[in-house]
C-alpha positions in Angstrom: 58.2 15.5 -10.7 55.2 14.0 -12.4 53.0 11.6 -10.4 53.3 8.0 -11.6 51.6 4.7 -10.8 54.6 2.5 -9.7 54.4 -1.1 -8.7 57.6 -2.5 -7.3 57.9 -6.3 -7.3 60.3 -7.6 -4.6 61.2 -10.9 -2.9 62.6 -11.7 0.5 66.3 -12.0 1.1 67.0 -9.8 -2.0 69.7 -7.2 -1.6 68.9 -5.5 -4.9 65.2 -5.3 -3.9 66.2 -3.6 -0.6 68.4 -1.1 -2.4 65.6 -0.3 -4.8 63.0 0.3 -2.1 65.5 2.4 -0.1 66.4 4.4 -3.3 62.7 5.2 -4.1 62.0 6.0 -0.5 64.9 8.5 -0.3 63.5 10.2 -3.4 60.1 10.4 -1.7 58.5 8.5 -4.6 55.3 6.8 -3.7 55.0 3.2 -4.9 53.1 0.0 -4.3 55.4 -2.7 -2.9 54.4 -6.2 -4.0 56.3 -9.0 -2.3 56.3 -12.2 -4.4 57.6 -14.4 -1.6 54.8 -13.4 0.8 51.9 -13.1 -1.7 51.9 -15.6 -4.5 49.3 -13.5 -6.4 52.0 -10.9 -6.8 54.3 -13.6 -8.3 51.5 -14.6 -10.7 51.0 -11.0 -11.8 54.6 -10.7 -12.5 54.8 -13.9 -14.4 51.8 -12.9 -16.6 54.2 -10.1 -17.9 56.7 -12.9 -18.7 59.0 -11.6 -16.0 60.6 -14.0 -13.5 63.1 -11.8 -11.8 62.9 -9.4 -8.8 63.2 -6.5 -8.3 61.0 -5.4 -11.2 59.4 -2.0 -11.5 56.3 -1.4 -13.6 55.6 2.4 -14.2 52.2 3.5 -15.4 51.4 0.0 -16.5 53.7 0.5 -19.4 57.4 0.8 -18.6 59.2 -2.3 -17.1 62.6 -2.0 -15.4 64.1 -5.3 -14.3 66.7 -5.1 -11.7 67.9 -1.9 -9.8 68.8 0.4 -12.7 69.2 3.7 -11.0 69.9 5.7 -14.2 66.9 4.3 -16.0 64.6 4.8 -13.0 65.7 8.5 -12.8 65.2 9.0 -16.5 61.7 7.6 -16.5 60.5 9.3 -13.4 61.6 12.9 -14.0 
């Protein structure tokens, strides 16, 4: 599997965020977890992309996946 730069934007009390983090961890995919509840700078970064929903994954500063879309994640990370 190719090495990617992956930022995962999550928030507290978000079941879908927890599922996404667990899924990536199970696949042994390294990623930067950015909590928008704890760190408002992470929230601002996400909003600069015109995204207001967590979870959001940004892959290689190019691809954006909003929500836990397992199929799309698998497709982009193979």
